[in-house]
DOVEX-319844 format. One line per 4 residues: number of its first residue (from 0); their letters; for each residue x, z, y of N, C-alpha, C. Coordinates in pm, 1 decimal. Example, Ala and Ser with C-alpha at 12.3 -4.5 7.8 and 13.67 -1.06 7.14 Angstrom:
# DOVEX-319844
0) AS) 1319.0:780.0:-569.0:1230.0:780.0:-450.0:1320.0:780.0:-330.0 ~ 1285.0:708.0:-225.0:1367.0:714.0:-106.0:1290.0:787.0:3.0
//
This chain:
# DOVEX-319844
0) XXXX) 73.6:-29.0:-116.9:20.0:-21.3:3.8:106.3:2.2:123.2 ~ 45.0:-90.5:210.6:141.0:-81.6:337.0:23.8:-96.2:474.8 ~ 42.9:-77.8:579.6:-34.3:-100.0:716.1:53.7:-179.0:821.3 ~ -23.7:-274.9:865.0:33.7:-346.1:964.4:-4.0:-280.6:1062.7
4) XXXX) 91.3:-213.1:1159.0:61.5:-121.1:1269.3:55.5:-208.5:1382.4 ~ 92.7:-325.3:1422.4:83.4:-396.4:1506.2:86.4:-535.1:1497.5 ~ -45.0:-588.4:1550.1:-95.6:-718.0:1532.4:-174.3:-790.5:1646.6 ~ -191.1:-871.5:1641.7:-282.5:-945.0:1767.2:-353.4:-1049.2:1695.4
8) XXXX) -448.1:-1019.3:1637.8:-573.2:-1052.5:1579.4:-675.3:-1142.6:1653.0 ~ -650.8:-1127.8:1784.5:-755.9:-1169.1:1898.1:-699.9:-1294.6:1927.7 ~ -554.3:-1366.9:1872.6:-526.3:-1461.0:1919.0:-570.6:-1579.9:1875.6 ~ -589.1:-1689.0:1967.4:-658.8:-1799.7:1917.4:-589.5:-1875.6:1790.7
12) XXXX) -457.0:-1812.4:1768.2:-410.8:-1894.7:1642.0:-484.8:-1862.3:1505.3 ~ -576.3:-1749.9:1511.1:-671.4:-1703.3:1425.5:-795.5:-1715.8:1433.6 ~ -832.7:-1824.5:1509.9:-957.8:-1844.5:1532.7:-1034.8:-1896.5:1412.0 ~ -1134.3:-1841.5:1380.2:-1227.1:-1892.6:1299.8:-1224.9:-1839.2:1130.2
16) XXXX) -1091.6:-1759.2:1119.9:-1003.5:-1756.2:1016.9:-1020.8:-1610.6:977.9 ~ -1033.2:-1532.2:1022.4:-986.6:-1360.7:1017.4:-1063.2:-1328.7:878.3 ~ -1168.7:-1365.3:846.9:-1192.0:-1329.3:670.3:-1103.8:-1357.8:626.0 ~ -1036.9:-1482.6:576.1:-991.4:-1537.0:518.9:-836.8:-1483.6:502.8
20) XXXX) -799.4:-1444.8:648.7:-672.5:-1374.9:672.0:-696.9:-1241.5:634.1 ~ -774.5:-1145.3:667.2:-785.3:-1004.3:611.5:-804.0:-1009.8:459.8 ~ -873.9:-1131.5:354.9:-845.0:-1081.6:218.6:-706.2:-1140.3:198.6 ~ -626.5:-1229.6:212.2:-496.1:-1255.3:229.2:-447.2:-1136.6:204.8
24) XXXX) -461.3:-1027.9:339.7:-362.8:-952.1:377.7:-375.9:-816.0:249.3 ~ -485.6:-785.6:209.4:-578.7:-719.8:146.8:-492.9:-727.7:-4.4 ~ -496.5:-869.0:-67.9:-428.6:-895.6:-156.6:-243.2:-872.2:-177.6 ~ -188.4:-870.5:-26.6:-104.7:-839.9:-58.7:-77.6:-706.9:-38.6
28) XXXX) -167.7:-579.9:-48.8:-128.3:-468.2:-30.8:-145.1:-425.8:100.3 ~ -169.9:-480.5:199.6:-190.1:-402.3:362.7:-312.6:-393.7:357.8 ~ -366.0:-261.0:365.4:-465.4:-192.2:369.0:-517.6:-129.5:502.3 ~ -436.2:-149.7:606.7:-505.3:-111.0:742.1:-406.8:-195.0:820.7
32) XXXX) -467.1:-258.5:945.1:-408.0:-348.7:1010.3:-475.8:-295.3:1186.2 ~ -375.7:-275.4:1272.6:-385.9:-231.7:1402.8:-388.5:-347.5:1472.8 ~ -492.8:-429.9:1574.4:-504.0:-509.2:1645.9:-455.6:-473.9:1752.7 ~ -358.7:-508.6:1861.4:-343.9:-478.8:1980.1:-353.0:-538.8:2124.8
36) XXXX) -390.6:-480.0:2189.5:-456.4:-542.3:2321.7:-335.6:-551.0:2406.3 ~ -315.3:-667.2:2521.7:-265.9:-684.5:2601.2:-309.2:-671.1:2751.8 ~ -431.0:-689.6:2782.1:-479.1:-666.9:2905.9:-634.8:-625.6:2831.8 ~ -723.3:-620.6:2947.8:-864.9:-592.4:2936.0:-935.1:-650.0:2827.4
40) XXXX) -955.3:-783.6:2897.7:-1020.0:-873.4:2774.0:-979.6:-872.8:2675.0 ~ -849.2:-894.0:2615.4:-758.3:-869.5:2491.6:-807.1:-728.9:2399.2 ~ -786.1:-625.8:2479.8:-816.0:-517.9:2469.0:-1003.1:-518.8:2389.4 ~ -1048.4:-551.2:2489.5:-1209.1:-543.5:2413.0:-1238.3:-643.0:2326.9
44) XXXX) -1175.5:-733.2:2309.0:-1129.8:-839.8:2144.4:-1111.4:-723.3:2042.6 ~ -1028.0:-651.9:2090.9:-971.2:-590.0:1972.5:-1037.7:-478.3:1901.4 ~ -1125.9:-416.1:1981.4:-1210.8:-314.3:1946.9:-1342.4:-378.6:1899.6 ~ -1362.5:-510.7:1929.2:-1495.9:-560.2:1846.9:-1464.8:-598.5:1750.1
48) XXXX) -1310.6:-639.9:1718.2:-1266.2:-694.7:1564.9:-1266.0:-547.0:1493.8 ~ -1215.9:-462.5:1575.7:-1194.8:-344.3:1475.0:-1351.1:-264.3:1426.8 ~ -1428.5:-310.2:1482.9:-1574.4:-267.7:1464.0:-1640.2:-342.4:1381.7 ~ -1591.7:-506.9:1343.3:-1662.1:-587.6:1261.1:-1585.2:-564.1:1128.9
52) XXXX) -1480.1:-541.0:1108.7:-1385.1:-541.5:992.6:-1350.1:-382.7:959.8 ~ -1409.8:-335.1:855.0:-1323.9:-178.2:820.0:-1193.8:-162.1:809.3 ~ -1094.8:-259.6:786.4:-974.8:-235.2:764.8:-930.3:-215.7:914.5 ~ -976.0:-301.3:996.2:-916.4:-277.5:1143.6:-906.9:-186.4:1206.4
56) XXXX) -839.7:-133.0:1286.6:-846.4:-45.2:1429.1:-776.6:-108.2:1538.3 ~ -779.1:-44.4:1643.4:-751.6:-111.2:1761.6:-662.3:-11.1:1852.5 ~ -581.5:-48.3:1913.4:-508.3:-22.8:2027.9:-512.3:-113.3:2147.7 ~ -560.0:-27.1:2290.3:-618.5:-69.8:2378.2:-466.9:-75.4:2525.4
60) XXXX) -459.7:-168.3:2578.2:-385.1:-152.0:2659.6:-325.7:-263.5:2752.3 ~ -248.2:-255.5:2862.6:-205.1:-379.7:2940.8:-66.9:-366.4:2948.5 ~ -42.9:-525.0:2880.6:133.5:-565.3:2891.8:206.2:-576.2:3030.4 ~ 329.3:-515.8:3002.4:386.1:-543.7:3131.9:407.3:-666.0:3189.5
64) XXXX) 425.0:-791.9:3103.4:438.2:-915.6:3161.5:304.9:-945.3:3225.8 ~ 197.6:-913.8:3198.0:44.8:-944.3:3285.3:44.3:-835.4:3409.3 ~ 148.5:-742.0:3428.1:75.7:-638.6:3508.8:84.4:-680.8:3662.0 ~ 121.1:-816.2:3717.4:105.9:-837.2:3838.5:-57.7:-872.5:3847.5
68) XXXX) -119.9:-893.9:3731.8:-271.5:-947.7:3745.6:-341.1:-820.9:3714.6 ~ -307.5:-694.2:3716.4:-373.4:-568.9:3663.9:-424.5:-542.0:3812.3 ~ -562.2:-463.3:3807.1:-607.6:-414.5:3926.0:-538.8:-267.2:3967.5 ~ -571.9:-245.2:4106.3:-521.0:-106.2:4115.8:-529.6:34.3:4063.5
72) XXXX) -643.1:30.1:3995.8:-659.5:127.0:3893.3:-724.2:94.8:3775.1 ~ -624.5:69.7:3658.9:-689.2:9.3:3521.3:-762.1:141.6:3445.5 ~ -753.1:265.7:3488.1:-786.6:348.0:3404.6:-921.1:393.3:3351.7 ~ -1027.2:359.6:3465.0:-1176.9:366.6:3408.9:-1173.6:274.4:3325.3
76) XXXX) -1181.4:156.3:3331.8:-1197.9:78.7:3221.6:-1126.1:78.2:3108.5 ~ -1027.1:85.0:3101.8:-934.8:123.5:2985.4:-968.3:255.7:2877.6 ~ -978.3:328.1:2986.8:-1028.1:496.1:2962.2:-1140.1:435.1:2861.4 ~ -1289.0:388.8:2909.4:-1379.8:362.8:2830.5:-1396.7:292.1:2688.9
80) XXXX) -1274.8:203.6:2711.4:-1228.1:141.9:2560.9:-1178.5:227.1:2480.8 ~ -1093.0:315.1:2513.1:-1006.3:411.2:2444.2:-1050.5:497.8:2368.9 ~ -1192.5:533.8:2432.2:-1231.9:649.8:2344.9:-1371.6:588.8:2249.9 ~ -1360.0:465.9:2203.4:-1449.0:388.8:2097.1:-1379.4:480.0:1970.6
84) XXXX) -1441.2:475.0:1868.6:-1421.8:541.6:1768.7:-1297.9:493.4:1679.6 ~ -1271.5:401.8:1710.4:-1154.2:287.6:1612.1:-1054.9:288.1:1700.9 ~ -1030.1:315.5:1833.5:-918.0:314.3:1897.7:-825.9:413.1:1861.8 ~ -715.2:401.5:1840.1:-618.6:469.4:1790.7:-472.0:459.4:1849.3
88) XXXX) -478.5:400.4:2014.4:-349.5:456.0:2072.5:-374.3:351.4:2187.9 ~ -314.6:353.2:2269.5:-291.7:314.9:2439.5:-188.4:196.4:2391.9 ~ -188.2:77.7:2407.7:-96.1:-17.8:2349.2:-123.6:-162.6:2387.5 ~ -48.1:-244.2:2390.6:95.5:-241.8:2447.4:93.4:-227.9:2560.3
92) XXXX) 207.7:-130.6:2588.1:235.8:-150.7:2753.1:375.0:-105.3:2746.0 ~ 443.8:-70.7:2875.2:593.7:-52.7:2910.9:619.8:-143.2:2993.9 ~ 769.8:-187.6:3008.0:828.2:-238.7:3090.0:895.8:-369.8:3030.8 ~ 913.8:-473.0:3117.9:962.6:-607.8:3044.1:1039.5:-691.6:3158.9
96) XXXX) 1151.5:-666.4:3188.3:1230.9:-748.8:3283.6:1284.9:-874.0:3267.7 ~ 1265.5:-934.2:3145.6:1313.4:-1067.4:3103.6:1280.2:-1145.6:3195.5 ~ 1164.1:-1193.5:3222.9:1128.3:-1295.6:3326.4:1061.1:-1233.3:3471.0 ~ 1186.8:-1174.5:3524.3:1152.5:-1156.1:3665.3:1126.4:-1270.9:3763.1
100) XXXX) 1093.7:-1265.3:3832.8:1061.0:-1370.0:3963.4:1211.9:-1451.4:3958.4 ~ 1294.0:-1374.2:3994.2:1439.2:-1452.2:4024.6:1476.9:-1555.2:3924.2 ~ 1414.7:-1509.7:3803.3:1468.9:-1608.1:3696.0:1370.1:-1725.2:3644.3 ~ 1273.8:-1759.5:3742.4:1183.2:-1889.9:3744.8:1265.7:-1999.8:3793.2
104) XXXX) 1300.1:-2110.1:3738.2:1352.9:-2237.1:3781.1:1232.9:-2278.8:3863.9 ~ 1317.4:-2342.7:4012.5:1223.4:-2417.2:4050.0:1161.1:-2300.1:4167.5 ~ 1175.3:-2200.2:4169.8:1090.8:-2113.1:4256.2:1200.9:-2012.5:4337.9 ~ 1148.4:-1991.5:4458.0:1245.1:-1962.9:4559.5:1234.8:-1801.6:4600.2
108) XXXX) 1299.5:-1694.2:4547.6:1278.0:-1584.8:4513.0:1384.5:-1518.1:4605.7 ~ 1339.5:-1353.4:4640.8:1471.5:-1291.8:4665.6:1466.4:-1175.8:4555.5 ~ 1569.3:-1072.6:4599.6:1565.5:-960.7:4534.4:1440.1:-871.7:4532.0 ~ 1386.8:-862.1:4636.6:1266.6:-799.7:4706.5:1168.9:-837.5:4602.9
112) XXXX) 1140.1:-970.1:4571.6:1011.0:-1019.8:4449.1:1038.0:-946.1:4309.9 ~ 1174.8:-910.3:4294.2:1184.9:-871.3:4163.2:1161.2:-718.6:4166.7 ~ 1210.0:-649.4:4261.9:1149.0:-499.4:4293.0:1009.2:-483.4:4320.8 ~ 928.8:-627.0:4351.4:823.6:-555.4:4369.4:747.5:-602.4:4255.9
116) XXXX) 774.8:-706.9:4134.8:734.8:-688.0:4015.4:758.3:-588.9:3934.3 ~ 892.0:-502.1:3937.8:928.9:-430.2:3844.1:824.8:-300.1:3911.7 ~ 830.8:-296.9:4002.3:733.0:-149.5:4081.1:588.7:-165.2:4041.7 ~ 505.3:-284.0:4019.0:396.7:-320.0:3979.6:370.4:-279.1:3814.8
120) XXXX) 502.4:-303.6:3729.2:470.6:-270.8:3584.3:512.6:-111.5:3601.1 ~ 596.4:-68.9:3675.4:619.1:92.1:3662.6:460.9:149.1:3697.5 ~ 393.3:114.5:3789.2:256.9:162.3:3834.2:159.9:149.9:3704.5 ~ 137.3:31.5:3638.5:74.2:4.8:3539.4:79.0:93.3:3440.3
124) XXXX) 236.1:81.0:3393.6:293.6:167.0:3262.5:218.3:310.1:3280.5 ~ 269.0:356.9:3432.6:260.1:519.8:3472.9:89.9:558.7:3433.2 ~ 6.0:465.7:3490.2:-150.1:508.4:3473.8:-159.7:471.7:3342.9 ~ -108.9:406.7:3243.3:-168.3:436.3:3088.2:-110.7:515.2:3025.1
128) XXXX) 5.9:610.5:3051.3:79.2:708.9:3036.2:32.6:820.5:3038.1 ~ -28.0:843.9:3167.1:-129.4:943.3:3237.1:-277.6:922.2:3088.2 ~ -325.3:828.0:3127.3:-478.0:794.0:3062.5:-434.0:853.6:2877.4 ~ -322.0:811.1:2850.3:-293.5:860.8:2702.1:-272.7:1006.5:2675.5
132) XXXX) -203.8:1090.5:2793.4:-223.9:1239.1:2784.8:-312.8:1265.1:2840.2 ~ -422.0:1221.8:2920.5:-590.8:1274.3:2921.0:-646.4:1297.1:2789.4 ~ -658.7:1163.9:2750.0:-701.4:1135.3:2600.4:-645.7:1203.7:2467.4 ~ -499.6:1237.2:2465.6:-471.7:1309.0:2364.5:-421.9:1184.4:2245.5
136) XXXX) -402.4:1062.8:2311.4:-346.7:951.4:2202.9:-211.7:943.2:2212.9 ~ -150.7:857.6:2128.0:-5.6:822.6:2128.4:17.3:670.1:2190.8 ~ 126.3:640.5:2237.8:132.6:496.1:2272.6:230.6:389.0:2232.6 ~ 193.0:252.6:2233.5:278.6:172.6:2146.2:333.1:95.8:2272.4
140) XXXX) 485.2:131.7:2298.3:545.7:84.0:2392.9:637.4:-54.4:2370.3 ~ 622.3:-136.2:2464.5:683.3:-265.7:2474.8:845.4:-243.8:2564.6 ~ 944.0:-266.1:2558.4:1044.8:-274.5:2638.5:1129.9:-402.8:2604.8 ~ 1163.7:-471.7:2724.3:1270.8:-592.5:2691.6:1351.4:-596.6:2801.3
144) XXXX) 1468.8:-570.6:2822.2:1596.5:-584.0:2910.5:1527.8:-454.2:3007.3 ~ 1500.7:-355.6:2942.8:1432.2:-236.6:3041.5:1433.6:-74.8:2999.4 ~ 1530.6:-93.9:2926.8:1541.3:27.1:2815.8:1568.4:137.6:2886.0 ~ 1679.6:181.4:2983.6:1704.6:278.2:3090.3:1570.1:348.8:3154.8
148) XXXX) 1503.5:217.6:3202.2:1402.3:245.2:3321.3:1263.4:272.6:3194.3 ~ 1287.4:237.6:3103.6:1153.2:297.4:2988.9:1170.2:434.6:2964.5 ~ 1291.7:450.9:2925.7:1345.1:616.5:2878.9:1330.5:706.3:2981.2 ~ 1362.4:673.9:3105.7:1340.4:768.1:3219.4:1203.5:788.6:3223.7
152) XXXX) 1122.4:688.2:3254.0:959.0:714.3:3251.5:909.1:805.9:3156.9 ~ 932.8:772.5:3028.5:866.3:848.7:2910.2:932.6:990.2:2947.5 ~ 1034.2:1056.7:2968.3:1094.7:1166.8:2988.3:1009.5:1239.2:3026.3 ~ 924.5:1199.3:3114.9:854.7:1287.4:3235.6:711.6:1344.1:3132.1
156) XXXX) 694.7:1246.0:3038.7:581.7:1261.7:2899.1:596.5:1345.9:2787.4 ~ 729.5:1407.2:2788.8:789.0:1464.5:2697.6:693.8:1601.8:2638.5 ~ 668.2:1577.3:2495.5:555.4:1702.2:2494.0:402.7:1664.9:2502.1 ~ 394.5:1563.6:2577.6:249.4:1545.4:2576.4:228.2:1423.8:2547.6
160) XXXX) 297.7:1321.5:2546.9:242.9:1170.9:2487.2:352.0:1140.6:2389.8 ~ 341.1:1088.5:2240.0:447.8:1065.3:2177.7:422.9:869.1:2185.0 ~ 541.1:796.8:2169.8:545.1:675.1:2152.6:629.9:622.4:2037.0 ~ 576.4:511.2:1990.5:642.0:406.6:1902.8:686.8:271.9:2001.2
164) XXXX) 840.4:254.1:1970.2:896.9:152.6:2052.6:851.4:64.4:1935.1 ~ 768.9:-59.0:1989.6:726.9:-156.5:1878.1:845.3:-266.3:1899.6 ~ 875.1:-344.5:1762.4:975.0:-469.4:1740.3:1091.2:-393.0:1764.3 ~ 1144.6:-308.8:1723.7:1262.3:-253.2:1725.2:1345.8:-302.2:1710.4
168) XXXX) 1449.6:-378.7:1806.9:1572.1:-477.4:1796.8:1718.0:-422.4:1819.0 ~ 1707.0:-287.6:1859.3:1824.2:-264.0:1927.7:1937.3:-187.5:1842.0 ~ 2051.5:-126.9:1898.0:2132.3:-110.1:1837.3:2113.6:49.8:1777.3 ~ 2167.8:112.1:1660.8:2157.5:215.8:1610.0:2189.4:324.0:1738.2
172) XXXX) 2258.9:323.5:1820.4:2272.8:399.9:1930.7:2179.3:432.1:2026.8 ~ 2103.7:316.9:2056.6:1983.7:333.9:2127.4:1857.6:371.9:2052.9 ~ 1835.1:421.6:1935.5:1741.3:423.7:1804.5:1757.8:582.9:1832.4 ~ 1868.9:651.9:1852.0:1897.7:804.4:1853.6:1815.9:855.8:1957.2
176) XXXX) 1861.9:746.5:2078.9:1802.3:810.7:2202.0:1655.0:796.0:2178.6 ~ 1599.9:703.7:2144.6:1443.8:679.6:2121.7:1423.3:815.1:2029.1 ~ 1421.7:835.6:1913.2:1460.3:935.3:1853.5:1395.7:1079.3:1899.8 ~ 1540.3:1099.5:2002.2:1571.4:1220.4:2091.1:1427.5:1243.9:2188.7
180) XXXX) 1366.7:1177.0:2212.7:1243.1:1165.0:2295.4:1132.4:1203.1:2212.3 ~ 1155.0:1211.5:2115.2:998.7:1266.6:1982.9:951.1:1139.3:1941.9 ~ 980.7:1003.9:1991.7:927.1:878.6:1975.4:1004.6:849.8:1843.9 ~ 928.3:734.0:1783.3:933.2:649.8:1659.9:955.9:520.8:1726.9
184) XXXX) 1016.4:436.7:1578.4:1030.6:273.7:1619.7:944.7:211.6:1509.5 ~ 934.2:90.0:1527.2:874.2:5.5:1438.5:919.8:-111.0:1434.9 ~ 958.6:-183.5:1305.2:1033.4:-317.0:1284.5:946.8:-448.4:1223.0 ~ 986.7:-530.3:1282.9:923.6:-642.5:1244.8:995.6:-703.8:1137.9
188) XXXX) 952.5:-863.4:1121.5:1009.3:-967.1:1038.5:1136.3:-986.7:1089.4 ~ 1160.0:-946.5:1204.3:1332.9:-964.2:1202.1:1432.2:-917.5:1149.3 ~ 1349.9:-806.8:1096.6:1461.6:-741.4:979.9:1514.7:-838.0:876.7 ~ 1428.8:-943.5:854.7:1484.3:-1036.0:754.0:1545.9:-1141.1:765.7
192) XXXX) 1594.5:-1148.7:931.4:1656.2:-1285.2:963.7:1796.1:-1281.9:912.6 ~ 1850.5:-1374.7:892.1:1988.5:-1359.1:846.5:2130.3:-1286.6:960.2 ~ 2092.8:-1330.3:1076.2:2179.1:-1287.8:1182.6:2143.2:-1171.7:1273.5 ~ 2048.7:-1086.0:1180.1:1966.8:-966.9:1227.8:2060.4:-833.9:1156.5
196) XXXX) 2154.1:-806.2:1135.6:2249.3:-736.3:1086.7:2233.4:-587.7:1180.9 ~ 2254.9:-628.5:1313.1:2228.3:-499.7:1372.5:2073.0:-416.5:1369.6 ~ 1959.3:-492.9:1328.3:1821.5:-444.2:1310.4:1822.4:-395.2:1204.8 ~ 1926.2:-455.1:1115.1:1912.4:-381.5:921.2:2019.7:-243.5:968.0
200) XXXX) 2103.3:-242.8:1037.8:2157.8:-133.6:1063.5:2106.4:-20.7:1159.8 ~ 2015.7:-88.8:1217.3:1912.7:62.5:1289.6:1839.9:94.7:1217.3 ~ 1766.8:21.6:1099.2:1675.4:89.3:1004.8:1767.0:161.9:913.8 ~ 1883.9:145.1:859.1:1955.6:198.2:774.8:1966.8:377.7:834.9
204) XXXX) 1978.4:354.3:973.9:2005.4:487.5:1062.4:1849.8:561.9:1087.6 ~ 1766.1:511.6:1058.3:1659.6:603.9:1080.6:1623.4:648.3:970.4 ~ 1593.6:793.6:1032.1:1537.5:892.9:902.5:1380.6:832.9:819.0 ~ 1347.4:875.9:714.7:1251.5:815.4:670.2:1126.3:957.4:736.2
208) XXXX) 1017.5:893.4:768.2:901.5:936.9:855.8:914.1:904.9:1043.7 ~ 1031.8:867.6:1061.3:1040.9:799.1:1209.2:1066.2:653.0:1220.6 ~ 978.9:584.2:1122.3:993.2:473.7:1135.9:841.1:403.6:1084.4 ~ 798.9:288.4:1138.9:700.2:184.7:1073.0:726.3:78.9:1066.2
212) XXXX) 654.5:-35.3:982.6:631.9:-166.2:961.3:518.5:-228.0:1044.4 ~ 552.5:-368.9:1083.8:494.6:-395.1:1164.9:483.2:-599.9:1138.4 ~ 390.7:-684.9:1171.1:422.0:-813.0:1176.8:420.1:-864.7:1325.0 ~ 384.9:-812.0:1445.2:371.7:-876.5:1557.5:291.4:-983.7:1597.1
216) XXXX) 230.0:-1056.7:1431.0:154.4:-1173.7:1425.8:62.5:-1182.1:1558.2 ~ 41.6:-1306.2:1594.6:109.2:-1450.9:1522.5:251.9:-1484.2:1567.4 ~ 372.7:-1354.4:1611.0:468.7:-1392.7:1625.5:562.9:-1349.3:1519.8 ~ 704.6:-1401.4:1552.4:804.8:-1327.2:1442.6:784.7:-1303.4:1272.8
220) XXXX) 724.3:-1455.9:1219.3:715.0:-1440.0:1088.3:840.8:-1427.8:998.7 ~ 865.1:-1313.8:922.4:979.0:-1304.4:852.9:1017.3:-1413.6:760.7 ~ 1134.1:-1402.3:690.5:1192.8:-1508.8:602.1:1115.6:-1477.1:485.1 ~ 1062.6:-1605.1:409.9:1095.1:-1735.6:446.5:993.5:-1813.8:500.5
224) XXXX) 935.8:-1763.3:568.0:818.0:-1813.7:652.8:877.8:-1819.0:858.4 ~ 978.7:-1805.2:866.5:1060.9:-1796.1:1013.8:1023.3:-1932.6:1086.4 ~ 947.5:-1895.1:1203.9:922.1:-2027.7:1284.0:789.7:-2079.7:1243.6 ~ 714.8:-2048.5:1168.2:589.0:-2033.2:1146.5:481.4:-1940.3:1217.7
228) XXXX) 390.6:-1982.9:1198.6:269.3:-1895.7:1232.3:265.7:-1740.5:1126.9 ~ 297.9:-1591.0:1213.2:302.4:-1542.4:1116.9:138.9:-1453.7:1097.9 ~ 137.5:-1370.6:1005.4:-20.4:-1294.5:971.8:25.6:-1200.1:926.1 ~ -74.6:-1056.2:886.1:-41.7:-965.8:782.7:13.3:-953.6:686.9
232) XXXX) -49.6:-1060.4:568.8:11.4:-1068.2:413.4:146.3:-1098.5:439.4 ~ 223.0:-1122.2:556.2:334.4:-1154.7:543.2:460.2:-1016.9:563.0 ~ 381.6:-893.2:587.6:432.8:-768.5:603.9:520.3:-715.0:456.2 ~ 432.9:-778.7:368.2:508.3:-779.5:222.3:663.8:-810.8:226.3
236) XXXX) 693.5:-900.7:282.4:847.0:-974.2:299.2:942.9:-853.8:351.5 ~ 863.7:-823.7:495.1:947.2:-736.9:568.3:1003.1:-609.9:482.9 ~ 867.0:-540.1:396.7:864.7:-436.7:353.6:962.1:-423.2:233.8 ~ 970.1:-550.3:140.2:1084.4:-597.6:43.0:1206.0:-536.6:120.7
240) XXXX) 1263.5:-612.6:206.0:1385.4:-609.1:276.2:1420.1:-463.2:340.0 ~ 1318.9:-412.5:395.8:1309.4:-285.1:448.7:1370.5:-173.7:303.9 ~ 1251.4:-211.9:213.5:1323.4:-110.9:85.8:1460.3:-135.6:54.6 ~ 1505.3:-239.0:32.3:1643.9:-261.5:5.7:1739.4:-184.3:62.4
244) XXXX) 1718.8:-238.2:207.2:1786.1:-146.2:341.5:1839.2:8.5:329.7 ~ 1700.0:51.2:272.5:1654.7:213.6:289.2:1717.8:224.0:128.6 ~ 1712.1:177.3:48.2:1805.8:165.3:-80.6:1661.0:276.1:-191.3 ~ 1540.8:249.5:-157.5:1467.3:319.0:-234.1:1310.3:206.3:-269.7
248) XXXX) 1234.3:248.8:-356.2:1152.0:159.3:-433.9:1050.6:153.1:-322.2 ~ 973.0:2.4:-345.8:879.8:-40.6:-228.1:784.8:50.3:-200.2 ~ 690.6:106.5:-343.8:598.7:194.2:-349.3:619.9:319.2:-263.3 ~ 779.5:372.0:-254.4:824.5:513.8:-194.3:813.6:448.2:-29.8
252) XXXX) 843.4:349.0:8.3:877.9:280.0:136.3:713.9:280.6:169.9 ~ 608.5:233.3:124.5:519.5:241.7:154.8:461.0:330.7:202.5 ~ 450.8:454.5:57.9:379.6:594.5:94.9:454.2:613.4:229.7 ~ 560.7:658.0:249.8:612.4:691.5:329.0:599.9:638.3:508.2
256) XXXX) 634.9:528.9:511.6:581.7:451.8:626.6:393.9:458.2:644.3 ~ 309.8:467.6:538.4:218.7:484.0:595.9:153.7:614.5:614.4 ~ 229.7:725.3:601.7:218.0:846.6:586.7:246.8:847.4:744.1 ~ 350.3:805.6:805.4:413.2:822.5:923.9:315.4:731.9:1003.5
260) XXXX) 228.9:644.6:960.8:135.2:579.6:1084.8:-1.7:662.4:1130.6 ~ -16.6:738.6:996.2:-153.4:853.2:993.8:-106.4:945.6:1070.2 ~ 12.5:945.0:1078.1:34.8:1098.3:1147.3:67.6:1083.5:1293.9 ~ 96.8:920.4:1354.5:133.9:883.4:1444.0:0.1:827.8:1525.5
264) XXXX) -56.6:790.5:1449.2:-208.2:704.0:1523.9:-320.6:809.6:1439.4 ~ -346.8:918.7:1509.7:-440.5:1017.6:1475.4:-569.1:970.4:1419.8 ~ -631.9:871.5:1472.8:-788.0:834.3:1426.7:-763.2:749.9:1291.9 ~ -618.1:698.0:1254.7:-603.8:590.8:1138.1:-633.0:658.0:995.4
268) X) -761.4:622.3:963.1:-805.1:674.8:829.5:-899.9:608.0:749.6
//
């Protein structure tokens, strides 16, 4: 038994195919899937899907890459969604400096444009962390090229909100800093890529009970599906590699990662 703790099942890539996709996932031993929102509309779709399929749950949140579109106060609308019975977390939220305005080709920008962009991301991130603390939910965190700023913001919520750094691909030294905050990590199909030894080294350093597995589908399909559309059933490929890296049986890996997910996503039952 495995849980896919991070999927985007509201993606157009899966339109008209969800019953078959879920059937394939269950046949592969994936018994729980969390569909994760990236803005208000995506979060609403994730909640609706969770209420349609018994094995689906939802996380609701506003992704940092879309922060400039977010309203000044996103807490009321997001908070209403977050209180639905099958919503298990706030996410995905965080900071992403990979596509700063100054990096866009053919667009005239200044350093000030980048700072406005970062400030808006931090505002949206902070509001959602506050909401999670108010509602007693944990958070699914996205960070890209923003590790130090992300850690700095999370330190203010130590003891109030736990987070999972999803799609973790950083070195083991960064893993230790995440775990020191009381946070955990989650690994995707990147773990199976030939050029991803750094990710496998981080998994090796991650104690049992401190990491989960995910697909992030429709992205990041594991080997041998790399480059194709990913789906929850492919989590089995990632789990096989993870078990090999940890030197434990696949059944034990499934038991531990599912227990970790149930402890983190407190409504995941």
